[in-house]
C-alpha positions in Angstrom: 0.0 -0.1 0.0 2.8 2.8 0.9 4.9 1.5 -2.4 1.7 2.3 -4.4 1.4 5.5 -2.7 4.6 6.6 -3.7 4.4 5.4 -7.2 1.4 8.1 -7.7 3.0 10.0 -5.6 5.8 10.4 -7.9 2.9 10.0 -10.8 1.7 13.6 -9.9 5.3 15.4 -9.9 5.6 18.1 -12.1 9.3 19.2 -13.7 9.7 22.0 -11.1 8.8 19.4 -8.1 11.3 17.3 -9.3 14.0 20.0 -9.8 13.0 21.3 -6.3 13.0 18.2 -4.6 16.7 17.5 -6.4 17.5 20.5 -4.8 16.5 20.0 -1.1 18.2 16.4 -1.4 21.3 17.5 -2.5 21.7 20.1 0.6 20.1 17.3 2.2 23.3 15.1 1.3 26.2 18.1 1.0 25.4 18.6 4.7 25.2 14.7 5.8 29.0 14.7 3.6 30.1 17.9 5.1 29.5 16.8 8.5 30.2 12.7 8.5 33.6 13.4 6.7 34.4 16.4 9.8 35.7 19.7 9.3 39.3 19.4 8.7 39.0 17.1 5.9 36.3 18.5 4.7 38.0 22.5 5.0 41.2 21.3 3.2 39.6 19.6 0.2 37.1 22.9 -0.2 39.6 25.6 0.1 42.3 22.9 -1.4 40.6 22.8 -4.7 39.3 26.9 -4.5 43.5 27.2 -4.0 44.4 31.0 -3.8 41.4 32.7 -6.1 40.4 35.0 -3.7 43.6 36.6 -3.3 45.1 36.9 -7.0 41.8 38.5 -8.2 42.2 41.6 -6.3 43.9 43.4 -9.0 47.3 40.9 -8.8 48.9 40.0 -11.4 47.6 36.7 -12.8 44.2 38.2 -12.3 43.2 38.3 -16.5 44.5 34.8 -16.8 41.9 33.2 -13.7 39.2 35.2 -14.8 40.0 33.7 -18.2 40.0 30.2 -16.9 37.3 30.6 -15.1 35.0 31.9 -18.3 36.4 28.7 -19.4 34.9 26.4 -17.1 31.6 28.4 -16.9 31.1 28.6 -20.6 32.0 24.8 -21.0 29.3 24.0 -17.8 26.7 26.9 -19.9 27.4 24.8 -23.1 27.1 21.2 -21.6 23.8 22.9 -19.7 22.2 24.1 -23.7 23.7 19.8 -24.7 21.9 18.5 -21.7 18.5 20.5 -22.7 19.0 18.7 -26.3 18.4 15.2 -25.3 15.6 13.1 -24.6 16.3 12.4 -20.8 17.1 16.2 -19.8 14.5 16.7 -16.9 16.8 13.9 -15.8 20.0 14.9 -16.3 18.9 18.9 -14.7 17.8 17.1 -11.7 21.2 15.8 -11.5 22.9 18.7 -12.2 20.4 20.6 -9.8 21.6 17.9 -6.7 25.0 18.5 -7.6 24.6 22.1 -7.1 22.7 22.1 -3.9 25.3 19.5 -2.9 28.5 22.1 -3.3 26.5 24.9 -2.2 25.7 22.9 1.4 29.2 21.7 1.4 31.2 25.1 0.9 27.9 26.8 3.4 29.0 24.3 6.0 32.6 25.2 5.5 32.3 29.0 6.4 30.1 28.3 9.3 32.9 25.7 10.3 35.9 28.7 9.9 33.6 31.6 10.9 30.8 30.6 13.4 27.9 32.4 12.8 29.5 34.8 10.3 30.0 32.1 8.3 26.2 32.8 6.5 27.2 35.9 6.1 30.8 35.7 4.6 28.9 32.7 2.2 26.1 34.6 1.0 28.4 37.8 0.1 30.9 34.9 -1.6 28.4 33.3 -3.8 25.7 36.3 -4.3 28.0 38.7 -6.6 28.0 35.9 -9.2 25.7 33.0 -8.1 23.0 35.6 -9.1 24.3 35.6 -12.4 24.7 31.7 -12.4 21.3 31.1 -11.4 19.9 32.9 -14.1 21.5 31.0 -16.4 20.6 27.9 -14.9 17.0 29.1 -15.1 16.9 29.4 -18.8 18.5 26.3 -19.2 16.3 24.6 -17.1 13.6 25.9 -18.8 14.2 25.1 -22.2 15.3 21.6 -21.1 11.5 21.2 -19.7 9.7 21.9 -23.2 8.4 19.4 -24.5 9.8 19.9 -28.2 13.5 20.9 -28.1 14.8 23.8 -30.1 18.1 24.9 -31.0 18.8 28.2 -29.2 21.8 29.7 -30.9 21.5 33.1 -30.6 20.3 33.4 -26.8 22.9 30.4 -25.6 25.5 32.7 -27.4 24.1 35.3 -24.9 24.2 32.8 -21.7 28.0 32.3 -22.5 28.2 35.9 -22.5 26.8 36.2 -19.6 28.7 33.5 -17.9 31.5 35.8 -18.5 30.1 38.4 -16.6 29.6 35.9 -14.2 33.0 34.9 -14.0 34.3 38.6 -13.9 32.4 38.8 -10.6 33.4 35.7 -9.3 37.3 36.7 -10.3 37.1 40.9 -9.1 34.2 41.5 -7.2 33.5 38.1 -4.4 36.7 38.0 -3.5 36.3 41.2 -1.9 33.1 41.3 -0.5 34.2 37.8 1.3 37.6 39.6 2.3 35.4 41.9 4.7 34.2 38.8 6.3 
């Protein structure tokens, strides 16, 4: 009886509900992973992967090189999301991408909270929001395209999204480190 009820509940799940549930499950999984592996391990992995991007971006010698590297990565991610939206299983792929995004955000929030205490929430928001708003807009447009029943090639808007990822990379390299440095 319970399995049948679960199956009926999942049958009435809309695409937006699917994405929201994937995001919430990702946040829960990321928080559980950060707590399970412990503070020093998670901080070492996250901060080791970040390198010195926060110190170089504030007008350092390699700032343009870092900007181009981040833009290349974000443009590749936007292109992969655009390509995933053209496939038959695009809704499932965007669910997995949303799960991964929620998990990543939860781990980063856990690290900021472990390092800064209650000020970690404000530091997290200052380090994520400037470029996160642009990346969220890009993700939203790509997810709407992948949720369409009829798949279309959106070439010019896709190029605009890649240009917007450049604006997000600019904010990520030069503005976010300055705001994160406030805390």
